[in-house]
DORO-749518 format. One record per residue (C-alpha): x negated, y negated, z negated; residue number from 1; residue in one letter. Coordinates in Angstrom, 2 decimals, padded with zeros to 5 digits. Layout:
DORO-749518
{site {X Y Z} NUM "a"},
...
***
This chain:
DORO-749518
{site {000.00 000.00 000.00} 1 "m"},
{site {-001.46 -003.33 001.08} 2 "q"},
{site {-000.87 -006.45 -000.95} 3 "r"},
{site {-001.82 -009.96 000.03} 4 "t"},
{site {-004.09 -011.67 -002.45} 5 "v"},
{site {-003.64 -015.42 -002.52} 6 "i"},
{site {-006.64 -017.52 -003.53} 7 "a"},
{site {-005.44 -020.11 -005.99} 8 "i"},
{site {-007.49 -023.25 -006.57} 9 "a"},
{site {-007.67 -024.00 -010.27} 10 "v"},
{site {-008.86 -027.31 -011.69} 11 "a"},
{site {-011.69 -027.16 -014.20} 12 "a"},
{site {-009.55 -028.76 -016.87} 13 "s"},
{site {-007.11 -025.84 -016.71} 14 "c"},
{site {-009.83 -023.31 -017.44} 15 "v"},
{site {-011.74 -024.98 -020.27} 16 "a"},
{site {-011.47 -022.89 -023.43} 17 "a"},
{site {-009.40 -024.23 -026.30} 18 "l"},
{site {-011.05 -023.31 -029.57} 19 "t"},
{site {-012.51 -024.68 -032.75} 20 "t"},
{site {-016.08 -025.65 -031.96} 21 "r"},
{site {-019.07 -024.97 -034.13} 22 "a"},
{site {-020.79 -027.92 -035.76} 23 "a"},
{site {-023.74 -027.50 -033.41} 24 "a"},
{site {-023.81 -025.75 -030.02} 25 "p"},
{site {-025.56 -022.40 -029.90} 26 "l"},
{site {-028.89 -022.46 -028.03} 27 "p"},
{site {-028.69 -020.22 -024.98} 28 "v"},
{site {-031.39 -019.56 -022.37} 29 "m"},
{site {-030.69 -018.77 -018.74} 30 "i"},
{site {-033.72 -016.89 -017.45} 31 "l"},
{site {-033.95 -016.83 -013.66} 32 "d"},
{site {-036.39 -016.45 -010.79} 33 "g"},
{site {-037.23 -014.00 -008.05} 34 "e"},
{site {-035.00 -011.53 -006.28} 35 "s"},
{site {-035.84 -008.84 -003.78} 36 "a"},
{site {-035.76 -010.46 -000.34} 37 "g"},
{site {-032.81 -012.86 -000.04} 38 "t"},
{site {-030.23 -010.57 -001.62} 39 "y"},
{site {-029.46 -012.84 -004.59} 40 "h"},
{site {-029.61 -016.61 -004.28} 41 "d"},
{site {-030.51 -017.27 -007.90} 42 "w"},
{site {-031.28 -020.93 -007.23} 43 "q"},
{site {-027.61 -021.56 -006.43} 44 "r"},
{site {-026.21 -019.18 -009.03} 45 "v"},
{site {-028.01 -020.64 -012.06} 46 "t"},
{site {-026.43 -024.14 -011.91} 47 "p"},
{site {-022.97 -022.54 -011.73} 48 "v"},
{site {-023.70 -020.31 -014.73} 49 "l"},
{site {-024.98 -023.31 -016.65} 50 "r"},
{site {-021.90 -025.40 -015.87} 51 "k"},
{site {-019.48 -022.69 -017.01} 52 "m"},
{site {-021.39 -022.16 -020.27} 53 "l"},
{site {-021.86 -025.83 -021.11} 54 "d"},
{site {-018.24 -026.76 -020.42} 55 "e"},
{site {-017.08 -024.65 -023.37} 56 "t"},
{site {-018.85 -026.93 -025.87} 57 "g"},
{site {-020.10 -023.80 -027.59} 58 "l"},
{site {-023.52 -023.62 -026.01} 59 "f"},
{site {-026.58 -025.79 -025.47} 60 "a"},
{site {-028.04 -024.22 -022.35} 61 "t"},
{site {-031.62 -024.42 -021.13} 62 "t"},
{site {-033.09 -022.81 -018.01} 63 "v"},
{site {-036.40 -020.97 -017.92} 64 "v"},
{site {-037.64 -019.91 -014.48} 65 "s"},
{site {-040.20 -017.15 -014.17} 66 "a"},
{site {-043.09 -017.65 -011.73} 67 "p"},
{site {-042.65 -016.38 -008.17} 68 "p"},
{site {-043.78 -012.93 -007.09} 69 "a"},
{site {-047.42 -013.93 -006.53} 70 "k"},
{site {-047.44 -016.65 -009.17} 71 "g"},
{site {-049.48 -017.03 -012.34} 72 "d"},
{site {-047.77 -015.30 -015.26} 73 "f"},
{site {-050.58 -016.01 -017.73} 74 "s"},
{site {-048.70 -018.94 -019.27} 75 "a"},
{site {-045.24 -017.37 -018.99} 76 "f"},
{site {-044.06 -016.75 -022.56} 77 "m"},
{site {-040.39 -017.69 -023.05} 78 "p"},
{site {-039.45 -018.63 -026.61} 79 "d"},
{site {-036.73 -016.02 -026.96} 80 "f"},
{site {-036.54 -016.22 -030.75} 81 "a"},
{site {-035.19 -019.79 -030.79} 82 "t"},
{site {-032.13 -018.81 -028.73} 83 "h"},
{site {-028.98 -017.01 -029.79} 84 "r"},
{site {-028.57 -015.40 -026.37} 85 "a"},
{site {-030.53 -014.94 -023.15} 86 "v"},
{site {-028.57 -014.85 -019.89} 87 "v"},
{site {-030.49 -012.89 -017.24} 88 "l"},
{site {-030.09 -014.07 -013.66} 89 "n"},
{site {-033.31 -012.29 -012.73} 90 "y"},
{site {-034.36 -009.29 -010.65} 91 "d"},
{site {-037.99 -008.22 -010.38} 92 "a"},
{site {-040.10 -005.05 -010.30} 93 "p"},
{site {-041.80 -003.51 -013.32} 94 "d"},
{site {-045.16 -005.21 -012.98} 95 "d"},
{site {-043.98 -008.83 -013.08} 96 "r"},
{site {-043.82 -009.51 -016.80} 97 "w"},
{site {-047.00 -009.16 -018.85} 98 "p"},
{site {-046.86 -006.56 -021.63} 99 "a"},
{site {-046.76 -009.32 -024.26} 100 "a"},
{site {-043.60 -010.82 -022.73} 101 "v"},
{site {-041.89 -007.44 -022.62} 102 "k"},
{site {-042.84 -006.76 -026.23} 103 "a"},
{site {-041.55 -010.19 -027.27} 104 "s"},
{site {-038.23 -009.60 -025.52} 105 "f"},
{site {-037.81 -006.15 -027.06} 106 "e"},
{site {-038.49 -007.54 -030.54} 107 "q"},
{site {-036.05 -010.41 -029.95} 108 "y"},
{site {-033.23 -008.01 -029.07} 109 "v"},
{site {-034.04 -005.45 -031.79} 110 "r"},
{site {-033.92 -008.26 -034.36} 111 "n"},
{site {-030.43 -009.34 -033.28} 112 "g"},
{site {-030.87 -011.52 -030.21} 113 "g"},
{site {-028.03 -011.52 -027.70} 114 "g"},
{site {-028.41 -010.66 -024.02} 115 "v"},
{site {-026.11 -011.24 -021.05} 116 "v"},
{site {-026.91 -009.26 -017.89} 117 "v"},
{site {-025.47 -010.74 -014.69} 118 "v"},
{site {-025.12 -008.72 -011.48} 119 "h"},
{site {-028.56 -008.50 -009.83} 120 "g"},
{site {-030.33 -008.36 -013.20} 121 "a"},
{site {-029.24 -004.75 -013.48} 122 "d"},
{site {-031.53 -004.03 -010.51} 123 "n"},
{site {-034.62 -005.22 -012.40} 124 "a"},
{site {-037.42 -003.30 -014.13} 125 "f"},
{site {-036.56 000.30 -013.12} 126 "p"},
{site {-039.44 001.79 -015.14} 127 "g"},
{site {-039.12 -000.28 -018.32} 128 "w"},
{site {-037.44 002.13 -020.72} 129 "q"},
{site {-036.33 -000.41 -023.31} 130 "a"},
{site {-034.79 -002.66 -020.66} 131 "y"},
{site {-032.83 000.21 -019.16} 132 "n"},
{site {-031.54 001.17 -022.60} 133 "e"},
{site {-030.39 -002.43 -023.04} 134 "m"},
{site {-028.48 -002.59 -019.76} 135 "i"},
{site {-027.16 001.00 -019.88} 136 "g"},
{site {-026.93 001.46 -016.12} 137 "v"},
{site {-028.75 -000.03 -013.16} 138 "g"},
{site {-029.31 000.37 -009.45} 139 "g"},
{site {-031.77 000.09 -006.60} 140 "w"},
{site {-035.57 -000.44 -006.89} 141 "r"},
{site {-036.17 003.31 -006.56} 142 "g"},
{site {-033.94 004.46 -009.42} 143 "r"},
{site {-033.08 008.13 -009.08} 144 "r"},
{site {-032.51 011.12 -011.38} 145 "e"},
{site {-035.31 010.12 -013.77} 146 "q"},
{site {-033.39 006.93 -014.59} 147 "a"},
{site {-030.47 008.92 -016.02} 148 "g"},
{site {-027.10 010.16 -014.73} 149 "p"},
{site {-024.44 008.27 -012.83} 150 "y"},
{site {-021.81 006.79 -015.15} 151 "w"},
{site {-018.14 006.17 -014.38} 152 "f"},
{site {-014.71 006.56 -015.98} 153 "v"},
{site {-012.63 009.63 -015.13} 154 "k"},
{site {-009.17 010.24 -016.53} 155 "e"},
{site {-009.74 007.47 -019.05} 156 "g"},
{site {-013.03 008.84 -020.38} 157 "k"},
{site {-016.60 007.72 -019.83} 158 "l"},
{site {-018.18 010.45 -017.72} 159 "t"},
{site {-021.69 011.19 -016.45} 160 "s"},
{site {-022.94 013.00 -013.37} 161 "d"},
{site {-026.58 014.18 -013.34} 162 "a"},
{site {-026.64 015.13 -009.65} 163 "s"},
{site {-029.55 013.95 -007.51} 164 "a"},
{site {-029.46 010.79 -005.45} 165 "g"},
{site {-030.38 007.11 -005.36} 166 "p"},
{site {-028.82 004.54 -007.66} 167 "a"},
{site {-026.85 001.61 -006.38} 168 "g"},
{site {-024.38 000.94 -003.57} 169 "s"},
{site {-021.58 -001.42 -002.66} 170 "h"},
{site {-019.20 -002.11 000.19} 171 "g"},
{site {-018.05 -005.31 001.84} 172 "r"},
{site {-017.37 -008.28 -000.43} 173 "r"},
{site {-013.59 -008.14 -000.77} 174 "v"},
{site {-011.26 -008.73 -003.73} 175 "p"},
{site {-010.65 -005.80 -006.03} 176 "f"},
{site {-008.62 -004.95 -009.11} 177 "q"},
{site {-010.27 -004.80 -012.52} 178 "v"},
{site {-008.74 -002.55 -015.18} 179 "a"},
{site {-009.41 -003.06 -018.88} 180 "v"},
{site {-010.49 000.11 -020.72} 181 "r"},
{site {-011.08 -001.33 -024.21} 182 "e"},
{site {-008.30 -003.80 -025.01} 183 "r"},
{site {-009.26 -004.30 -028.65} 184 "s"},
{site {-012.81 -005.56 -028.04} 185 "h"},
{site {-013.24 -009.30 -028.74} 186 "p"},
{site {-014.28 -009.99 -025.12} 187 "i"},
{site {-011.25 -008.33 -023.52} 188 "t"},
{site {-008.67 -008.84 -026.26} 189 "k"},
{site {-005.76 -010.82 -024.85} 190 "g"},
{site {-006.76 -010.34 -021.20} 191 "l"},
{site {-004.27 -008.74 -018.80} 192 "p"},
{site {-004.52 -004.97 -018.50} 193 "a"},
{site {-005.23 -005.37 -014.77} 194 "v"},
{site {-006.27 -008.38 -012.73} 195 "w"},
{site {-007.65 -009.28 -009.29} 196 "m"},
{site {-011.26 -010.41 -008.89} 197 "h"},
{site {-012.27 -012.68 -006.01} 198 "q"},
{site {-014.32 -011.22 -003.13} 199 "g"},
{site {-017.53 -009.76 -004.57} 200 "d"},
{site {-019.88 -006.81 -004.39} 201 "e"},
{site {-018.38 -003.92 -006.34} 202 "l"},
{site {-021.44 -002.08 -007.61} 203 "y"},
{site {-021.16 001.72 -007.59} 204 "a"},
{site {-023.42 004.73 -008.14} 205 "r"},
{site {-025.17 003.04 -011.05} 206 "l"},
{site {-027.25 005.32 -013.22} 207 "r"},
{site {-029.18 005.00 -016.46} 208 "g"},
{site {-029.45 006.16 -020.08} 209 "p"},
{site {-025.93 004.99 -020.97} 210 "g"},
{site {-026.79 004.96 -024.69} 211 "r"},
{site {-024.75 002.92 -027.16} 212 "n"},
{site {-022.63 001.76 -024.22} 213 "m"},
{site {-018.94 000.92 -024.22} 214 "t"},
{site {-017.26 000.29 -020.88} 215 "v"},
{site {-014.81 -002.59 -021.28} 216 "l"},
{site {-013.47 -002.64 -017.73} 217 "a"},
{site {-013.73 -000.72 -014.46} 218 "t"},
{site {-012.90 -001.18 -010.79} 219 "a"},
{site {-011.93 001.49 -008.27} 220 "f"},
{site {-014.63 001.95 -005.65} 221 "s"},
{site {-012.57 002.51 -002.52} 222 "d"},
{site {-013.93 005.16 -000.11} 223 "p"},
{site {-012.51 003.04 002.73} 224 "q"},
{site {-015.08 000.40 001.76} 225 "n"},
{site {-018.18 002.58 001.34} 226 "n"},
{site {-016.98 003.50 -002.14} 227 "g"},
{site {-017.31 006.51 -004.39} 228 "t"},
{site {-013.64 007.13 -005.12} 229 "g"},
{site {-014.49 006.58 -008.78} 230 "r"},
{site {-013.60 004.01 -011.40} 231 "d"},
{site {-016.93 002.23 -011.70} 232 "e"},
{site {-017.99 000.20 -014.76} 233 "p"},
{site {-017.97 -003.56 -014.17} 234 "v"},
{site {-017.95 -004.91 -017.75} 235 "l"},
{site {-019.93 -003.24 -020.54} 236 "m"},
{site {-021.23 -003.94 -024.02} 237 "v"},
{site {-024.23 -002.25 -025.58} 238 "l"},
{site {-026.39 -002.38 -028.65} 239 "s"},
{site {-030.16 -002.21 -028.94} 240 "y"},
{site {-031.36 -002.35 -032.51} 241 "g"},
{site {-029.40 -005.23 -034.03} 242 "k"},
{site {-028.97 -006.91 -030.65} 243 "g"},
{site {-025.73 -007.20 -028.69} 244 "r"},
{site {-025.71 -006.96 -024.89} 245 "i"},
{site {-022.90 -007.96 -022.53} 246 "f"},
{site {-023.36 -006.62 -018.99} 247 "h"},
{site {-021.28 -007.71 -016.00} 248 "t"},
{site {-021.98 -006.20 -012.60} 249 "t"},
{site {-019.91 -008.95 -010.95} 250 "m"},
{site {-021.16 -012.32 -009.72} 251 "g"},
{site {-023.06 -011.80 -006.46} 252 "h"},
{site {-022.82 -015.40 -005.25} 253 "d"},
{site {-021.11 -018.73 -005.91} 254 "v"},
{site {-017.92 -017.49 -004.24} 255 "n"},
{site {-017.72 -014.60 -006.70} 256 "a"},
{site {-018.76 -016.74 -009.67} 257 "l"},
{site {-015.88 -019.14 -008.97} 258 "s"},
{site {-013.33 -016.42 -009.73} 259 "s"},
{site {-011.58 -017.46 -012.94} 260 "v"},
{site {-011.93 -014.00 -014.45} 261 "d"},
{site {-015.71 -014.13 -014.01} 262 "f"},
{site {-015.86 -017.54 -015.70} 263 "v"},
{site {-013.74 -016.42 -018.64} 264 "v"},
{site {-015.49 -013.10 -019.21} 265 "t"},
{site {-018.94 -014.70 -018.88} 266 "l"},
{site {-018.03 -017.38 -021.43} 267 "q"},
{site {-016.48 -014.88 -023.83} 268 "r"},
{site {-019.25 -012.33 -023.31} 269 "g"},
{site {-021.94 -014.90 -024.05} 270 "t"},
{site {-020.22 -016.00 -027.24} 271 "e"},
{site {-019.90 -012.37 -028.35} 272 "w"},
{site {-023.55 -011.61 -027.55} 273 "a"},
{site {-024.62 -014.66 -029.54} 274 "a"},
{site {-022.29 -014.32 -032.54} 275 "t"},
{site {-020.42 -011.01 -032.49} 276 "g"},
{site {-017.06 -012.72 -032.14} 277 "q"},
{site {-014.96 -014.61 -029.59} 278 "v"},
{site {-013.07 -017.79 -030.50} 279 "t"},
{site {-012.03 -018.82 -026.97} 280 "q"},
{site {-008.44 -018.51 -025.81} 281 "k"},
{site {-007.47 -016.91 -022.51} 282 "v"},
{site {-006.44 -019.67 -020.06} 283 "p"},
{site {-003.03 -019.62 -018.43} 284 "a"},
{site {-004.80 -019.74 -015.05} 285 "s"},
{site {-006.22 -016.22 -015.48} 286 "f"},
{site {-005.55 -014.04 -012.40} 287 "p"},
{site {-002.78 -011.47 -012.28} 288 "t"},
{site {-002.67 -007.91 -011.01} 289 "a"},
{site {-001.87 -009.14 -007.49} 290 "t"},
{site {-003.37 -012.63 -007.19} 291 "t"},
{site {-006.87 -014.02 -007.26} 292 "v"},
{site {-007.49 -017.31 -009.07} 293 "a"},
{site {-010.61 -019.34 -008.41} 294 "y"},
{site {-012.28 -022.55 -009.55} 295 "r"},
{site {-012.50 -024.98 -006.64} 296 "a"},
{site {-014.98 -027.16 -008.54} 297 "d"},
{site {-017.37 -024.24 -008.93} 298 "l"},
{site {-016.91 -022.97 -005.37} 299 "a"},
{site {-017.76 -026.47 -004.14} 300 "a"},
{site {-021.21 -026.21 -005.76} 301 "m"},
{site {-022.18 -023.99 -002.81} 302 "d"},
{site {-023.14 -026.25 000.13} 303 "p"},
{site {-021.57 -023.70 002.48} 304 "n"},
{site {-018.17 -024.28 000.84} 305 "y"},
{site {-015.71 -026.00 003.16} 306 "s"},
{site {-011.99 -026.00 002.44} 307 "s"},
{site {-011.53 -023.21 -000.05} 308 "g"},
{site {-011.04 -019.47 000.21} 309 "l"},
{site {-008.95 -017.70 002.81} 310 "d"},
{site {-006.11 -015.39 001.97} 311 "s"},
{site {-007.52 -011.91 001.58} 312 "l"},
{site {-006.20 -008.39 001.27} 313 "t"},
{site {-007.13 -005.65 -001.15} 314 "a"},
{site {-006.00 -002.13 -001.88} 315 "r"},
{site {-004.74 -002.12 -005.50} 316 "p"},
{site {-004.74 001.22 -007.21} 317 "r"},
***
């Protein structure tokens, strides 16, 4: 059954969270830089992430950019400990970060630091064991059986598949339905049971350790769009030591970031990673099971944006 998905422009003022603000904003770092080839345009994504975090009034956001692939990492030592959460818009191979930076990041998370993993960041560091335990599942960069099994939800239960094969795939960037699996978690509490997400890469065939991982929401990977026929995890929370990790596989580009559900879950997920709770209310503009809702002000931050998003079709399940 085909349903038409109408892209609805939503003003920024309709999406801003209504909540009691802390006396001082929480310091949050966005860490960006490098991506394999031109797959992820992190330079355009970071300003959008920063805008959606800062508009809540909850966060004081700074940006730290890692050196380029052949750059000098000798002076690269982010001050993780002074931040309540680190938002990763970063994808690089294992040898980029010096051992001291990796050790510092591991200690930060073990001691209670929050982490937010956005889309392409789950491609990073395939051989770094601690990082893969933090993100739960990842794809690409040579990940295969040694990285862990495939993870997905089957008949309502988190399921693994240890069969051989590469990690990571996606189809065309079209809208898809997101289904909540854990309705009582602070991030998803109060969200609709099912909603439409604006055109994006739906990551599938992700594999990893899957330890201390709770899948908050899934999306059906449609075989008609190079999919697996499985309910793939798109929103997850994990723990590593005392640290809290929120992982979203959504958010490929500015078009996807402008989807109201991405904005809301990113804002709520960052607050949870930083504090363990969520004080933000769900906006009335949140998408429904059959309609996409997007932020025109965020979409317009992409210079390729013209007059908004076209009507699109999806195959709800």
